[in-house]
N, C-alpha and C positions, 0 to 999 in steps of 0.2 A: 448128612441128614437131609431127607426129602421133606420139604415144607408144603408142597402141592403136587398133585398128580400131573402126568405128562399132558393129558387132554385139557385140563383146566389151564395149565401154563400156556399151551399152544393157542387155546382160544383167546386168552387175554392178549397174547402177543399179536394175534391177527386183528382182533376187534378194537383194542384200546391203545396199545403201545405207540402206534404211529402218531395219534393225536397227542399223546402225552409227551413224546419226544419233541414234537413241533412246539409245544408249549414251553418245554425246557429251553429249547434253542432260542426262541424269541425273547424269553425272559432273561437269559444269560446275556444276549446281545444288548438288551435294554440296560441291564446292570453295568455292563462294561462301559457303555456310552455315558451313563450317569457317573460312574467312578472316574472316567477320564476328565469329565467337566469339574468334578469336585474332589480332585485327588488330595488336596491339602485340608479339606473340611472334615470335621467329625461326622460320622454317619448319623443321620437323623433317626429318631425312634420309629418312624413310619415312612413308607414310600407309597406313592400312588402311580399307577400306570394303567393303560388300556391294552387289551389284547383281543385279537379275533381268533377264537379257538372253538373246539368242540367240547364244551364244559361237561356234557353228559358222558362222553367217552373218557375224559380226563378223570372225573370223579370215580368212575368205575375201575379204572386202573389203580387209582389211589386206594380204593376200598379193597381191591384184589391184593395190593401190597400189604395193607394193614392186616387183613385176614391171614395172609401168609406169615407175616412177622409176628403174629400173636402167639406163636409157639405151640399150636395144637388146634384141634377141631373145636375146642370149647366155645370160642366167641361165635363162630358160625352156627353151632348147634343151639346155643342159647338164644341167638337172634337170627332165625332163618331168613328174615327179610334181607339181611345183608348179602347172603348167598344168592337170593333171588334177584337182587338188583344187579349183581355182577354176572351171574351165569345165564339168567333168563332175560336180561336187559329190561327188567321191570322198571317202571317209572314211579315206583312207590316212594313216599317220603321215608326217611329214617325213623326208627322207633323214637318215641317222644323223649326218651331220656338219653339219646345219643346225638352228639354233634361232631362234625368234622371241621377242623380249623386249618387255615393256610397261613403260614408265615414265610417271609423271605429270609434266607440265611446267606451270609457271605463268609465262606470258610472253605478249608480244604479237607474237612472231616465229614464223615458220614456217621449217623447214629441211628441204630435200629433198636427199639425197645418192644419186647413182648409186653403183655399186660402188666402194668405197674399200678400202685395205688398211692394216693396222696391223702393224708388225713389232717384235718384241722383239729388240733388238740383242744381248742376252746369250744368249738361247736360239736365235735365228734363226727362231722360230715366227712365222708370218704368219696373220693373221685377216682375211678379206674381209668387208665389211659393206655393206648397203644400208639406207637409213633414210628414213622419212617421219615428221616431227615437227612438231606444231603443237598448240596448246592444245585439249584438256587432255591429249593423249596423245603419246608418242614411241614409235614402233615401229621396232625394230632387228632386221634379219635378219643373223645371224652365220654364216659358213661357216668350219669348222675352229676354232671358239672353244676356249679353254682351260678353260671352266667358271668363270671368275672374275667374270663379269657379275653384278652385285648386283641387277639389275632382275628383275621377275617373268617367269619362263619360261612362255609360254602356248602353246608348240608343240603340246601335246596337244589343243588346241581343234580342230585339223584333223580329229581322229577323231570329232568330234561331228556329228550331222546338222544341217544349217543351219536346219531348221525347228523345232528343239527349243529350248524356253525353259526356263531353269533359273537358280537363284541361284548366283552365283560370288563368291568372296572375292578382292578385289584387295588385295594387300599388296606394295607396291613402292616404289621410290625416288621422291622428289619433288625435281625440279630445275628448271632453266631452260635457255634456249637463248641462249648468249652468243657463241660462236665457231663457225667453220664445220665443226668436226670431228665426224664421225658418232660417236654413243655418248657424247659429252661433255655431261653435263647439270649441270655445276657452275653455281652462281649466280655473279653478277659478283664479289661479295665474295670468293668462294672462289678464283676465277681470279686476282684481284689478290693475295690472300694467298699463293697458290702461286707467283706471279711474284716477290713479295718474298722468299720463302724461297729460291727458286732463285738470285736475285741475291746473297743473303748467302752461299750455298754457293760 
């Protein structure tokens, strides 16, 4: 299956992938150093670090991956601003109902989700999501979210010039990839603990 055309894929590879892979490498190094120091400690719910990156290029590669993973042209057609940010390097903000979140994940798994939906049965609210997750990052695009996501909101990175380098603070959740559900970064022990709690109830 072809998810994107040759020219778009090549453009992203030239314009954004080098900045993205540099960010991956520096974050993996930081996580390895952290893990070596705290090898016998339980992972904390959040980690904080600083990185000197090109956040405008990184977020455009992320958006490129999310649009590609969404399973068809629908997301880009419904929200043409997303395509403009990637292909025209527009520094527009995201549409007001869309947010992109960054989590850190320590896992050997990769999870890619085309558009999924989560519904609150009490309120009837529906949140649509697309996700690309694999160590060390999980990127989640939410449409019509309720603001309850605890991961770091990096949506404003789209307003930055992709060629600009700057120091950014990463302060976000640290999780894993255990099940197939977009946005669920619980560690296996947390999933098992939640399952036991539900059985008791």
